[in-house]
N, CA, C and O atoms as CSV, one atom per row, in Angstrom:
chain,resi,resn,atom,element,x,y,z
A,1,UNK,N,N,-72.417,-230.497,-46.912
A,1,UNK,CA,C,-71.812,-230.817,-45.627
A,1,UNK,C,C,-72.230,-232.233,-45.212
A,1,UNK,O,O,-73.390,-232.615,-45.365
A,2,UNK,N,N,-71.297,-232.983,-44.699
A,2,UNK,CA,C,-71.556,-234.364,-44.283
A,2,UNK,C,C,-72.488,-234.386,-43.073
A,2,UNK,O,O,-72.384,-233.556,-42.169
A,3,UNK,N,N,-73.393,-235.350,-43.080
A,3,UNK,CA,C,-74.302,-235.503,-41.941
A,3,UNK,C,C,-73.544,-236.091,-40.760
A,3,UNK,O,O,-72.424,-236.586,-40.895
A,4,UNK,N,N,-74.177,-236.023,-39.617
A,4,UNK,CA,C,-73.627,-236.633,-38.406
A,4,UNK,C,C,-73.340,-238.114,-38.648
A,4,UNK,O,O,-72.321,-238.638,-38.198
A,5,UNK,N,N,-74.257,-238.790,-39.371
A,5,UNK,CA,C,-74.076,-240.218,-39.626
A,5,UNK,C,C,-72.920,-240.475,-40.579
A,5,UNK,O,O,-72.206,-241.467,-40.431
A,6,UNK,N,N,-72.726,-239.599,-41.553
A,6,UNK,CA,C,-71.589,-239.751,-42.463
A,6,UNK,C,C,-70.286,-239.640,-41.680
A,6,UNK,O,O,-69.324,-240.354,-41.965
A,7,UNK,N,N,-70.253,-238.755,-40.704
A,7,UNK,CA,C,-69.059,-238.615,-39.866
A,7,UNK,C,C,-68.816,-239.884,-39.031
A,7,UNK,O,O,-67.671,-240.274,-38.803
A,8,UNK,N,N,-69.893,-240.514,-38.585
A,8,UNK,CA,C,-69.764,-241.783,-37.859
A,8,UNK,C,C,-69.250,-242.862,-38.814
A,8,UNK,O,O,-68.330,-243.606,-38.475
A,9,UNK,N,N,-69.840,-242.945,-39.996
A,9,UNK,CA,C,-69.445,-243.936,-41.001
A,9,UNK,C,C,-67.966,-243.797,-41.354
A,9,UNK,O,O,-67.263,-244.795,-41.516
A,10,UNK,N,N,-67.501,-242.556,-41.471
A,10,UNK,CA,C,-66.104,-242.294,-41.834
A,10,UNK,C,C,-65.148,-242.397,-40.652
A,10,UNK,O,O,-63.944,-242.193,-40.808
A,11,UNK,N,N,-65.677,-242.714,-39.470
A,11,UNK,CA,C,-64.825,-242.881,-38.294
A,11,UNK,C,C,-64.414,-241.576,-37.639
A,11,UNK,O,O,-63.526,-241.570,-36.786
A,12,UNK,N,N,-65.040,-240.470,-38.020
A,12,UNK,CA,C,-64.713,-239.167,-37.440
A,12,UNK,C,C,-65.377,-238.958,-36.089
A,12,UNK,O,O,-64.912,-238.153,-35.282
A,13,UNK,N,N,-66.463,-239.680,-35.842
A,13,UNK,CA,C,-67.170,-239.617,-34.561
A,13,UNK,C,C,-67.359,-241.034,-34.038
A,13,UNK,O,O,-67.561,-241.962,-34.821
A,14,UNK,N,N,-67.296,-241.208,-32.719
A,14,UNK,CA,C,-67.473,-242.548,-32.148
A,14,UNK,C,C,-68.944,-242.953,-32.132
A,14,UNK,O,O,-69.838,-242.113,-32.230
A,15,UNK,N,N,-69.173,-244.253,-32.008
A,15,UNK,CA,C,-70.527,-244.775,-31.849
A,15,UNK,C,C,-70.451,-246.116,-31.134
A,15,UNK,O,O,-69.378,-246.699,-30.979
A,16,UNK,N,N,-71.606,-246.586,-30.706
A,16,UNK,CA,C,-71.716,-247.923,-30.128
A,16,UNK,C,C,-72.180,-248.832,-31.266
A,16,UNK,O,O,-73.369,-249.110,-31.419
A,17,UNK,N,N,-71.205,-249.287,-32.060
A,17,UNK,CA,C,-71.502,-250.044,-33.275
A,17,UNK,C,C,-72.062,-251.420,-32.955
A,17,UNK,O,O,-71.577,-252.129,-32.072
A,18,UNK,N,N,-73.099,-251.771,-33.704
A,18,UNK,CA,C,-73.731,-253.079,-33.578
A,18,UNK,C,C,-73.342,-253.975,-34.751
A,18,UNK,O,O,-73.042,-255.154,-34.566
A,19,UNK,N,N,-73.349,-253.412,-35.950
A,19,UNK,CA,C,-73.114,-254.210,-37.158
A,19,UNK,C,C,-72.673,-253.274,-38.288
A,19,UNK,O,O,-73.057,-252.106,-38.337
A,20,UNK,N,N,-71.847,-253.827,-39.201
A,20,UNK,CA,C,-71.429,-253.052,-40.374
A,20,UNK,C,C,-71.135,-254.003,-41.521
A,20,UNK,O,O,-70.556,-255.071,-41.326
A,21,UNK,N,N,-71.536,-253.607,-42.707
A,21,UNK,CA,C,-71.144,-254.311,-43.927
A,21,UNK,C,C,-70.835,-253.256,-44.990
A,21,UNK,O,O,-70.729,-252.073,-44.669
A,22,UNK,N,N,-70.691,-253.663,-46.231
A,22,UNK,CA,C,-70.267,-252.692,-47.256
A,22,UNK,C,C,-71.299,-251.608,-47.537
A,22,UNK,O,O,-70.934,-250.519,-47.980
A,23,UNK,N,N,-72.584,-251.879,-47.290
A,23,UNK,CA,C,-73.642,-250.921,-47.620
A,23,UNK,C,C,-74.285,-250.234,-46.427
A,23,UNK,O,O,-74.900,-249.179,-46.578
A,24,UNK,N,N,-74.148,-250.826,-45.232
A,24,UNK,CA,C,-74.844,-250.289,-44.062
A,24,UNK,C,C,-73.969,-250.271,-42.820
A,24,UNK,O,O,-72.921,-250.912,-42.748
A,25,UNK,N,N,-74.445,-249.512,-41.855
A,25,UNK,CA,C,-73.859,-249.527,-40.517
A,25,UNK,C,C,-75.021,-249.430,-39.534
A,25,UNK,O,O,-76.046,-248.815,-39.824
A,26,UNK,N,N,-74.848,-250.039,-38.381
A,26,UNK,CA,C,-75.872,-250.007,-37.348
A,26,UNK,C,C,-75.205,-249.689,-36.020
A,26,UNK,O,O,-74.135,-250.208,-35.703
A,27,UNK,N,N,-75.856,-248.828,-35.252
A,27,UNK,CA,C,-75.300,-248.428,-33.963
A,27,UNK,C,C,-76.438,-247.994,-33.048
A,27,UNK,O,O,-77.543,-247.693,-33.498
A,28,UNK,N,N,-76.137,-247.969,-31.747
A,28,UNK,CA,C,-77.123,-247.536,-30.766
A,28,UNK,C,C,-77.402,-246.046,-30.932
A,28,UNK,O,O,-76.488,-245.256,-31.165
A,29,UNK,N,N,-78.672,-245.672,-30.810
A,29,UNK,CA,C,-79.040,-244.252,-30.786
A,29,UNK,C,C,-78.476,-243.649,-29.505
A,29,UNK,O,O,-78.508,-244.290,-28.454
A,30,UNK,N,N,-77.967,-242.437,-29.578
A,30,UNK,CA,C,-77.448,-241.800,-28.359
A,30,UNK,C,C,-78.562,-241.550,-27.359
A,30,UNK,O,O,-78.379,-241.758,-26.160
A,31,UNK,N,N,-79.714,-241.107,-27.842
A,31,UNK,CA,C,-80.881,-240.925,-26.989
A,31,UNK,C,C,-81.759,-242.160,-27.166
A,31,UNK,O,O,-82.395,-242.344,-28.204
A,32,UNK,N,N,-81.782,-242.992,-26.145
A,32,UNK,CA,C,-82.467,-244.275,-26.187
A,32,UNK,C,C,-83.934,-244.128,-25.774
A,32,UNK,O,O,-84.222,-243.728,-24.646
A,33,UNK,N,N,-84.862,-244.450,-26.682
A,33,UNK,CA,C,-86.275,-244.482,-26.311
A,33,UNK,C,C,-86.460,-245.595,-25.283
A,33,UNK,O,O,-87.109,-245.399,-24.255
A,34,UNK,N,N,-85.894,-246.749,-25.563
A,34,UNK,CA,C,-85.757,-247.864,-24.620
A,34,UNK,C,C,-84.366,-248.430,-24.847
A,34,UNK,O,O,-83.856,-248.403,-25.967
A,35,UNK,N,N,-83.761,-248.936,-23.803
A,35,UNK,CA,C,-82.403,-249.449,-23.907
A,35,UNK,C,C,-82.329,-250.550,-24.967
A,35,UNK,O,O,-83.049,-251.546,-24.896
A,36,UNK,N,N,-81.460,-250.355,-25.933
A,36,UNK,CA,C,-81.343,-251.260,-27.073
A,36,UNK,C,C,-81.787,-250.591,-28.373
A,36,UNK,O,O,-81.650,-251.170,-29.451
A,37,UNK,N,N,-82.317,-249.380,-28.270
A,37,UNK,CA,C,-82.762,-248.590,-29.434
A,37,UNK,C,C,-81.586,-248.426,-30.395
A,37,UNK,O,O,-80.571,-247.814,-30.062
A,38,UNK,N,N,-81.745,-248.983,-31.585
A,38,UNK,CA,C,-80.659,-249.072,-32.563
A,38,UNK,C,C,-81.060,-248.431,-33.882
A,38,UNK,O,O,-82.227,-248.473,-34.272
A,39,UNK,N,N,-80.098,-247.842,-34.562
A,39,UNK,CA,C,-80.314,-247.260,-35.886
A,39,UNK,C,C,-79.623,-248.130,-36.928
A,39,UNK,O,O,-78.517,-248.622,-36.703
A,40,UNK,N,N,-80.280,-248.315,-38.064
A,40,UNK,CA,C,-79.677,-248.981,-39.208
A,40,UNK,C,C,-79.640,-247.938,-40.314
A,40,UNK,O,O,-80.667,-247.365,-40.678
A,41,UNK,N,N,-78.437,-247.695,-40.849
A,41,UNK,CA,C,-78.200,-246.564,-41.735
A,41,UNK,C,C,-77.478,-247.024,-43.000
A,41,UNK,O,O,-76.506,-247.774,-42.914
A,42,UNK,N,N,-77.940,-246.582,-44.174
A,42,UNK,CA,C,-77.144,-246.868,-45.370
A,42,UNK,C,C,-75.892,-245.995,-45.342
A,42,UNK,O,O,-75.931,-244.863,-44.861
A,43,UNK,N,N,-74.810,-246.509,-45.844
A,43,UNK,CA,C,-73.583,-245.712,-45.863
A,43,UNK,C,C,-73.672,-244.558,-46.858
A,43,UNK,O,O,-73.029,-243.524,-46.676
A,44,UNK,N,N,-74.454,-244.736,-47.890
A,44,UNK,CA,C,-74.659,-243.660,-48.850
A,44,UNK,C,C,-75.561,-242.610,-48.218
A,44,UNK,O,O,-76.650,-242.925,-47.739
A,45,UNK,N,N,-75.109,-241.372,-48.220
A,45,UNK,CA,C,-75.873,-240.296,-47.602
A,45,UNK,C,C,-77.018,-239.869,-48.518
A,45,UNK,O,O,-76.801,-239.241,-49.554
A,46,UNK,N,N,-78.238,-240.220,-48.118
A,46,UNK,CA,C,-79.456,-239.856,-48.834
A,46,UNK,C,C,-80.452,-239.394,-47.783
A,46,UNK,O,O,-80.645,-240.075,-46.775
A,47,UNK,N,N,-81.081,-238.260,-47.997
A,47,UNK,CA,C,-81.962,-237.676,-47.000
A,47,UNK,C,C,-83.256,-238.461,-46.811
A,47,UNK,O,O,-83.577,-238.854,-45.690
A,48,UNK,N,N,-83.995,-238.694,-47.877
A,48,UNK,CA,C,-85.318,-239.312,-47.777
A,48,UNK,C,C,-85.268,-240.799,-48.095
A,48,UNK,O,O,-84.576,-241.221,-49.021
A,49,UNK,N,N,-86.005,-241.591,-47.321
A,49,UNK,CA,C,-86.005,-243.042,-47.506
A,49,UNK,C,C,-86.445,-243.439,-48.902
A,49,UNK,O,O,-85.977,-244.450,-49.427
A,50,UNK,N,N,-87.325,-242.676,-49.512
A,50,UNK,CA,C,-87.822,-243.045,-50.842
A,50,UNK,C,C,-86.839,-242.698,-51.959
A,50,UNK,O,O,-87.093,-243.015,-53.122
A,51,UNK,N,N,-85.733,-242.059,-51.625
A,51,UNK,CA,C,-84.693,-241.757,-52.602
A,51,UNK,C,C,-83.485,-242.687,-52.491
A,51,UNK,O,O,-82.565,-242.605,-53.305
A,52,UNK,N,N,-83.481,-243.562,-51.501
A,52,UNK,CA,C,-82.351,-244.477,-51.292
A,52,UNK,C,C,-82.322,-245.491,-52.438
A,52,UNK,O,O,-83.352,-246.089,-52.749
A,53,UNK,N,N,-81.161,-245.697,-53.072
A,53,UNK,CA,C,-81.064,-246.708,-54.126
A,53,UNK,C,C,-81.518,-248.075,-53.598
A,53,UNK,O,O,-81.287,-248.413,-52.437
A,54,UNK,N,N,-82.154,-248.835,-54.455
A,54,UNK,CA,C,-82.771,-250.102,-54.066
A,54,UNK,C,C,-81.821,-251.042,-53.339
A,54,UNK,O,O,-82.196,-251.640,-52.330
A,55,UNK,N,N,-80.611,-251.179,-53.831
A,55,UNK,CA,C,-79.658,-252.116,-53.221
A,55,UNK,C,C,-79.371,-251.727,-51.763
A,55,UNK,O,O,-79.337,-252.588,-50.884
A,56,UNK,N,N,-79.169,-250.443,-51.516
A,56,UNK,CA,C,-78.903,-249.981,-50.149
A,56,UNK,C,C,-80.143,-250.081,-49.277
A,56,UNK,O,O,-80.057,-250.463,-48.110
A,57,UNK,N,N,-81.300,-249.737,-49.842
A,57,UNK,CA,C,-82.554,-249.818,-49.090
A,57,UNK,C,C,-82.823,-251.257,-48.648
A,57,UNK,O,O,-83.165,-251.507,-47.493
A,58,UNK,N,N,-82.668,-252.188,-49.573
A,58,UNK,CA,C,-82.895,-253.598,-49.242
A,58,UNK,C,C,-81.887,-254.100,-48.213
A,58,UNK,O,O,-82.230,-254.910,-47.353
A,59,UNK,N,N,-80.648,-253.623,-48.297
A,59,UNK,CA,C,-79.631,-254.016,-47.313
A,59,UNK,C,C,-80.017,-253.518,-45.918
A,59,UNK,O,O,-79.850,-254.239,-44.935
A,60,UNK,N,N,-80.530,-252.294,-45.829
A,60,UNK,CA,C,-80.989,-251.768,-44.539
A,60,UNK,C,C,-82.084,-252.669,-43.979
A,60,UNK,O,O,-82.046,-253.050,-42.809
A,61,UNK,N,N,-83.058,-253.005,-44.819
A,61,UNK,CA,C,-84.191,-253.808,-44.360
A,61,UNK,C,C,-83.762,-255.220,-43.942
A,61,UNK,O,O,-84.187,-255.720,-42.901
A,62,UNK,N,N,-82.926,-255.849,-44.752
A,62,UNK,CA,C,-82.469,-257.205,-44.428
A,62,UNK,C,C,-81.645,-257.226,-43.139
A,62,UNK,O,O,-81.821,-258.110,-42.301
A,63,UNK,N,N,-80.751,-256.256,-42.985
A,63,UNK,CA,C,-79.939,-256.198,-41.771
A,63,UNK,C,C,-80.804,-255.846,-40.564
A,63,UNK,O,O,-80.555,-256.325,-39.457
A,64,UNK,N,N,-81.813,-255.014,-40.776
A,64,UNK,CA,C,-82.715,-254.640,-39.679
A,64,UNK,C,C,-83.418,-255.867,-39.121
A,64,UNK,O,O,-83.604,-255.970,-37.908
A,65,UNK,N,N,-83.813,-256.798,-39.982
A,65,UNK,CA,C,-84.464,-258.015,-39.499
A,65,UNK,C,C,-83.534,-258.813,-38.589
A,65,UNK,O,O,-83.939,-259.258,-37.515
A,66,UNK,N,N,-82.300,-258.989,-39.018
A,66,UNK,CA,C,-81.332,-259.749,-38.209
A,66,UNK,C,C,-81.063,-259.049,-36.873
A,66,UNK,O,O,-81.050,-259.674,-35.813
A,67,UNK,N,N,-80.852,-257.746,-36.958
A,67,UNK,CA,C,-80.519,-256.977,-35.761
A,67,UNK,C,C,-81.711,-256.932,-34.807
A,67,UNK,O,O,-81.535,-257.030,-33.593
A,68,UNK,N,N,-82.919,-256.786,-35.347
A,68,UNK,CA,C,-84.120,-256.741,-34.507
A,68,UNK,C,C,-84.273,-258.031,-33.700
A,68,UNK,O,O,-84.647,-257.989,-32.528
A,69,UNK,N,N,-83.986,-259.163,-34.317
A,69,UNK,CA,C,-84.066,-260.441,-33.598
A,69,UNK,C,C,-83.073,-260.468,-32.438
A,69,UNK,O,O,-83.384,-260.974,-31.360
A,70,UNK,N,N,-81.886,-259.924,-32.663
A,70,UNK,CA,C,-80.874,-259.870,-31.606
A,70,UNK,C,C,-81.290,-258.898,-30.501
A,70,UNK,O,O,-81.083,-259.179,-29.320
A,71,UNK,N,N,-81.871,-257.765,-30.872
A,71,UNK,CA,C,-82.345,-256.800,-29.862
A,71,UNK,C,C,-83.446,-257.423,-29.021
A,71,UNK,O,O,-83.480,-257.250,-27.802
A,72,UNK,N,N,-84.343,-258.145,-29.671
A,72,UNK,CA,C,-85.441,-258.775,-28.941
A,72,UNK,C,C,-84.902,-259.764,-27.903
A,72,UNK,O,O,-85.367,-259.790,-26.764
A,73,UNK,N,N,-83.936,-260.564,-28.296
A,73,UNK,CA,C,-83.338,-261.514,-27.355
A,73,UNK,C,C,-82.595,-260.786,-26.236
A,73,UNK,O,O,-82.681,-261.179,-25.073
A,74,UNK,N,N,-81.869,-259.732,-26.584
A,74,UNK,CA,C,-81.068,-259.001,-25.598
A,74,UNK,C,C,-81.930,-258.237,-24.596
A,74,UNK,O,O,-81.569,-258.120,-23.425
A,75,UNK,N,N,-83.063,-257.720,-25.053
A,75,UNK,CA,C,-83.894,-256.875,-24.191
A,75,UNK,C,C,-85.050,-257.627,-23.543
A,75,UNK,O,O,-85.578,-257.190,-22.521
A,76,UNK,N,N,-85.448,-258.757,-24.131
A,76,UNK,CA,C,-86.584,-259.497,-23.614
A,76,UNK,C,C,-87.938,-258.899,-23.981
A,76,UNK,O,O,-88.962,-259.305,-23.431
A,77,UNK,N,N,-87.954,-257.947,-24.895
A,77,UNK,CA,C,-89.202,-257.301,-25.284
A,77,UNK,C,C,-90.016,-258.196,-26.233
A,77,UNK,O,O,-89.441,-259.032,-26.930
A,78,UNK,N,N,-91.346,-258.029,-26.267
A,78,UNK,CA,C,-92.160,-258.829,-27.178
A,78,UNK,C,C,-92.171,-258.307,-28.618
A,78,UNK,O,O,-92.464,-259.063,-29.544
A,79,UNK,N,N,-91.856,-257.034,-28.812
A,79,UNK,CA,C,-91.895,-256.423,-30.143
A,79,UNK,C,C,-90.708,-255.497,-30.348
A,79,UNK,O,O,-90.142,-254.948,-29.402
A,80,UNK,N,N,-90.347,-255.341,-31.630
A,80,UNK,CA,C,-89.393,-254.309,-32.020
A,80,UNK,C,C,-90.151,-253.368,-32.949
A,80,UNK,O,O,-90.532,-253.741,-34.058
A,81,UNK,N,N,-90.363,-252.154,-32.482
A,81,UNK,CA,C,-91.028,-251.154,-33.308
A,81,UNK,C,C,-90.028,-250.537,-34.265
A,81,UNK,O,O,-88.845,-250.410,-33.950
A,82,UNK,N,N,-90.515,-250.154,-35.441
A,82,UNK,CA,C,-89.656,-249.473,-36.400
A,82,UNK,C,C,-90.225,-248.090,-36.697
A,82,UNK,O,O,-91.432,-247.861,-36.624
A,83,UNK,N,N,-89.326,-247.185,-37.032
A,83,UNK,CA,C,-89.750,-245.821,-37.330
A,83,UNK,C,C,-88.751,-245.197,-38.290
A,83,UNK,O,O,-87.538,-245.342,-38.135
A,84,UNK,N,N,-89.282,-244.506,-39.275
A,84,UNK,CA,C,-88.475,-243.656,-40.134
A,84,UNK,C,C,-89.060,-242.265,-39.984
A,84,UNK,O,O,-90.184,-242.016,-40.418
A,85,UNK,N,N,-88.319,-241.363,-39.379
A,85,UNK,CA,C,-88.820,-240.009,-39.178
A,85,UNK,C,C,-87.981,-239.017,-39.985
A,85,UNK,O,O,-88.504,-238.269,-40.812
A,86,UNK,N,N,-86.681,-239.026,-39.731
A,86,UNK,CA,C,-85.783,-238.202,-40.520
A,86,UNK,C,C,-85.683,-236.744,-40.136
A,86,UNK,O,O,-85.077,-235.958,-40.864
A,87,UNK,N,N,-86.261,-236.362,-39.015
A,87,UNK,CA,C,-86.188,-234.966,-38.615
A,87,UNK,C,C,-84.886,-234.625,-37.905
A,87,UNK,O,O,-84.418,-233.489,-37.971
A,88,UNK,N,N,-84.299,-235.607,-37.225
A,88,UNK,CA,C,-83.120,-235.338,-36.404
A,88,UNK,C,C,-81.858,-235.185,-37.244
A,88,UNK,O,O,-81.073,-234.263,-37.021
A,89,UNK,N,N,-81.658,-236.079,-38.205
A,89,UNK,CA,C,-80.452,-236.084,-39.044
A,89,UNK,C,C,-80.903,-236.289,-40.490
A,89,UNK,O,O,-81.637,-237.236,-40.773
A,90,UNK,N,N,-80.478,-235.424,-41.408
A,90,UNK,CA,C,-80.908,-235.557,-42.809
A,90,UNK,C,C,-80.140,-236.645,-43.568
A,90,UNK,O,O,-79.479,-236.381,-44.572
A,91,UNK,N,N,-80.248,-237.864,-43.059
A,91,UNK,CA,C,-79.593,-239.037,-43.645
A,91,UNK,C,C,-80.510,-240.195,-43.263
A,91,UNK,O,O,-80.671,-240.489,-42.078
A,92,UNK,N,N,-81.115,-240.857,-44.255
A,92,UNK,CA,C,-82.085,-241.917,-43.969
A,92,UNK,C,C,-81.553,-242.883,-42.923
A,92,UNK,O,O,-80.403,-243.318,-42.986
A,93,UNK,N,N,-82.407,-243.212,-41.958
A,93,UNK,CA,C,-82.067,-244.195,-40.942
A,93,UNK,C,C,-83.342,-244.832,-40.406
A,93,UNK,O,O,-84.374,-244.177,-40.258
A,94,UNK,N,N,-83.243,-246.107,-40.122
A,94,UNK,CA,C,-84.356,-246.882,-39.595
A,94,UNK,C,C,-84.127,-247.109,-38.104
A,94,UNK,O,O,-83.109,-247.670,-37.698
A,95,UNK,N,N,-85.087,-246.665,-37.295
A,95,UNK,CA,C,-85.026,-246.883,-35.851
A,95,UNK,C,C,-85.579,-248.270,-35.536
A,95,UNK,O,O,-86.623,-248.655,-36.065
A,96,UNK,N,N,-84.899,-249.011,-34.694
A,96,UNK,CA,C,-85.376,-250.288,-34.157
A,96,UNK,C,C,-85.498,-250.089,-32.649
A,96,UNK,O,O,-84.498,-249.898,-31.956
A,97,UNK,N,N,-86.739,-250.136,-32.146
A,97,UNK,CA,C,-86.976,-249.776,-30.751
A,97,UNK,C,C,-87.631,-250.934,-29.996
A,97,UNK,O,O,-88.727,-251.359,-30.361
A,98,UNK,N,N,-86.979,-251.452,-28.949
A,98,UNK,CA,C,-87.609,-252.481,-28.124
A,98,UNK,C,C,-88.901,-251.923,-27.513
A,98,UNK,O,O,-88.918,-250.808,-26.990
A,99,UNK,N,N,-89.987,-252.715,-27.586
A,99,UNK,CA,C,-91.267,-252.209,-27.081
A,99,UNK,C,C,-92.069,-253.303,-26.391
A,99,UNK,O,O,-92.067,-254.465,-26.796
A,100,UNK,N,N,-92.750,-252.887,-25.339
A,100,UNK,CA,C,-93.652,-253.749,-24.594
A,100,UNK,C,C,-95.103,-253.300,-24.814
A,100,UNK,O,O,-96.043,-254.056,-24.571
A,101,UNK,N,N,-95.265,-252.046,-25.283
A,101,UNK,CA,C,-96.583,-251.489,-25.564
A,101,UNK,C,C,-96.411,-250.290,-26.508
A,101,UNK,O,O,-95.289,-249.831,-26.719
A,102,UNK,N,N,-97.486,-249.794,-27.064
A,102,UNK,CA,C,-97.435,-248.653,-27.987
A,102,UNK,C,C,-96.754,-247.431,-27.361
A,102,UNK,O,O,-95.937,-246.798,-28.031
A,103,UNK,N,N,-97.054,-247.071,-26.105
A,103,UNK,CA,C,-96.369,-245.904,-25.522
A,103,UNK,C,C,-94.849,-246.048,-25.455
A,103,UNK,O,O,-94.138,-245.051,-25.328
A,104,UNK,N,N,-94.349,-247.281,-25.538
A,104,UNK,CA,C,-92.899,-247.502,-25.516
A,104,UNK,C,C,-92.214,-246.982,-26.774
A,104,UNK,O,O,-90.985,-246.966,-26.840
A,105,UNK,N,N,-92.981,-246.558,-27.768
A,105,UNK,CA,C,-92.399,-246.052,-29.012
A,105,UNK,C,C,-92.372,-244.528,-29.058
A,105,UNK,O,O,-92.040,-243.949,-30.092
A,106,UNK,N,N,-92.713,-243.879,-27.964
A,106,UNK,CA,C,-92.775,-242.417,-27.901
A,106,UNK,C,C,-91.372,-241.821,-27.761
A,106,UNK,O,O,-90.671,-242.090,-26.786
A,107,UNK,N,N,-90.976,-241.024,-28.728
A,107,UNK,CA,C,-89.645,-240.421,-28.711
A,107,UNK,C,C,-89.454,-239.449,-27.546
A,107,UNK,O,O,-88.319,-239.097,-27.225
A,108,UNK,N,N,-90.522,-239.017,-26.918
A,108,UNK,CA,C,-90.403,-238.161,-25.735
A,108,UNK,C,C,-89.766,-238.918,-24.568
A,108,UNK,O,O,-89.270,-238.305,-23.623
A,109,UNK,N,N,-89.781,-240.239,-24.637
A,109,UNK,CA,C,-89.176,-241.073,-23.592
A,109,UNK,C,C,-87.650,-241.156,-23.715
A,109,UNK,O,O,-86.977,-241.624,-22.796
A,110,UNK,N,N,-87.115,-240.707,-24.836
A,110,UNK,CA,C,-85.684,-240.872,-25.119
A,110,UNK,C,C,-84.827,-240.182,-24.064
A,110,UNK,O,O,-85.092,-239.056,-23.643
A,111,UNK,N,N,-83.790,-240.904,-23.658
A,111,UNK,CA,C,-82.853,-240.335,-22.693
A,111,UNK,C,C,-81.483,-240.965,-22.878
A,111,UNK,O,O,-81.337,-242.039,-23.463
A,112,UNK,N,N,-80.508,-240.276,-22.371
A,112,UNK,CA,C,-79.138,-240.775,-22.414
A,112,UNK,C,C,-78.920,-241.760,-21.277
A,112,UNK,O,O,-79.466,-241.611,-20.184
A,113,UNK,N,N,-78.109,-242.767,-21.563
A,113,UNK,CA,C,-77.741,-243.756,-20.550
A,113,UNK,C,C,-76.230,-243.672,-20.321
A,113,UNK,O,O,-75.506,-243.079,-21.121
A,114,UNK,N,N,-75.779,-244.251,-19.256
A,114,UNK,CA,C,-74.349,-244.229,-18.947
A,114,UNK,C,C,-73.579,-245.037,-19.993
A,114,UNK,O,O,-74.139,-245.892,-20.680
A,115,UNK,N,N,-72.305,-244.748,-20.089
A,115,UNK,CA,C,-71.430,-245.484,-21.001
A,115,UNK,C,C,-71.449,-246.973,-20.666
A,115,UNK,O,O,-71.422,-247.814,-21.565
A,116,UNK,N,N,-71.494,-247.296,-19.391
A,116,UNK,CA,C,-71.523,-248.698,-18.962
A,116,UNK,C,C,-72.784,-249.388,-19.470
A,116,UNK,O,O,-72.714,-250.490,-20.014
A,117,UNK,N,N,-73.944,-248.738,-19.293
A,117,UNK,CA,C,-75.211,-249.328,-19.763
A,117,UNK,C,C,-75.208,-249.508,-21.281
A,117,UNK,O,O,-75.669,-250.525,-21.799
A,118,UNK,N,N,-74.684,-248.512,-21.977
A,118,UNK,CA,C,-74.653,-248.571,-23.446
A,118,UNK,C,C,-73.747,-249.704,-23.920
A,118,UNK,O,O,-74.107,-250.445,-24.835
A,119,UNK,N,N,-72.582,-249.842,-23.307
A,119,UNK,CA,C,-71.660,-250.920,-23.692
A,119,UNK,C,C,-72.238,-252.294,-23.350
A,119,UNK,O,O,-72.050,-253.255,-24.097
A,120,UNK,N,N,-72.937,-252.383,-22.226
A,120,UNK,CA,C,-73.541,-253.666,-21.842
A,120,UNK,C,C,-74.589,-254.108,-22.849
A,120,UNK,O,O,-74.583,-255.260,-23.283
A,121,UNK,N,N,-75.498,-253.200,-23.230
A,121,UNK,CA,C,-76.541,-253.592,-24.187
A,121,UNK,C,C,-75.941,-253.807,-25.573
A,121,UNK,O,O,-76.391,-254.678,-26.317
A,122,UNK,N,N,-74.928,-253.017,-25.921
A,122,UNK,CA,C,-74.235,-253.206,-27.209
A,122,UNK,C,C,-73.672,-254.622,-27.296
A,122,UNK,O,O,-73.900,-255.325,-28.281
A,123,UNK,N,N,-72.939,-255.037,-26.270
A,123,UNK,CA,C,-72.325,-256.364,-26.282
A,123,UNK,C,C,-73.369,-257.480,-26.256
A,123,UNK,O,O,-73.189,-258.525,-26.882
A,124,UNK,N,N,-74.448,-257.250,-25.534
A,124,UNK,CA,C,-75.515,-258.238,-25.466
A,124,UNK,C,C,-76.155,-258.424,-26.844
A,124,UNK,O,O,-76.365,-259.555,-27.283
A,125,UNK,N,N,-76.463,-257.327,-27.521
A,125,UNK,CA,C,-77.054,-257.416,-28.867
A,125,UNK,C,C,-76.101,-258.104,-29.811
A,125,UNK,O,O,-76.501,-259.007,-30.544
A,126,UNK,N,N,-74.837,-257.693,-29.808
A,126,UNK,CA,C,-73.830,-258.294,-30.699
A,126,UNK,C,C,-73.720,-259.784,-30.445
A,126,UNK,O,O,-73.581,-260.561,-31.389
A,127,UNK,N,N,-73.779,-260.201,-29.176
A,127,UNK,CA,C,-73.649,-261.633,-28.860
A,127,UNK,C,C,-74.779,-262.446,-29.485
A,127,UNK,O,O,-74.576,-263.608,-29.836
A,128,UNK,N,N,-75.968,-261.857,-29.631
A,128,UNK,CA,C,-77.085,-262.569,-30.236
A,128,UNK,C,C,-77.087,-262.486,-31.761
A,128,UNK,O,O,-77.897,-263.147,-32.411
A,129,UNK,N,N,-76.203,-261.691,-32.333
A,129,UNK,CA,C,-76.049,-261.637,-33.792
A,129,UNK,C,C,-75.221,-262.810,-34.286
A,129,UNK,O,O,-75.304,-263.184,-35.455
A,130,UNK,N,N,-74.430,-263.387,-33.406
A,130,UNK,CA,C,-73.503,-264.450,-33.806
A,130,UNK,C,C,-74.175,-265.796,-33.840
A,130,UNK,O,O,-73.534,-266.798,-34.158
């Protein structure tokens, strides 16, 4: 069965897309630890990060660096925390989380934001990618 992320990749479910290329897609997490919390996902559905083919894994990492710089500019945070947990969706994904301190990386802080807030931060991040 296709993962939630595979359905997003195939256009079956909507997302707040940040970036896409032939190997990866990036979009805002629905539950934002901090506003700007973004996922970078390989298009190939692989559960564990250590099983991702090298080309896709490297593409995730390279795109994450570019996107993290844009998130930092858009949010004004001093750090972008990264996390690979994999408990929520069985499809490898890298979390990029704007952070001002260690407690800012706590997933218990995650909450939904309005469509307006999500679109605003999406557009702000995208503007800094250009």
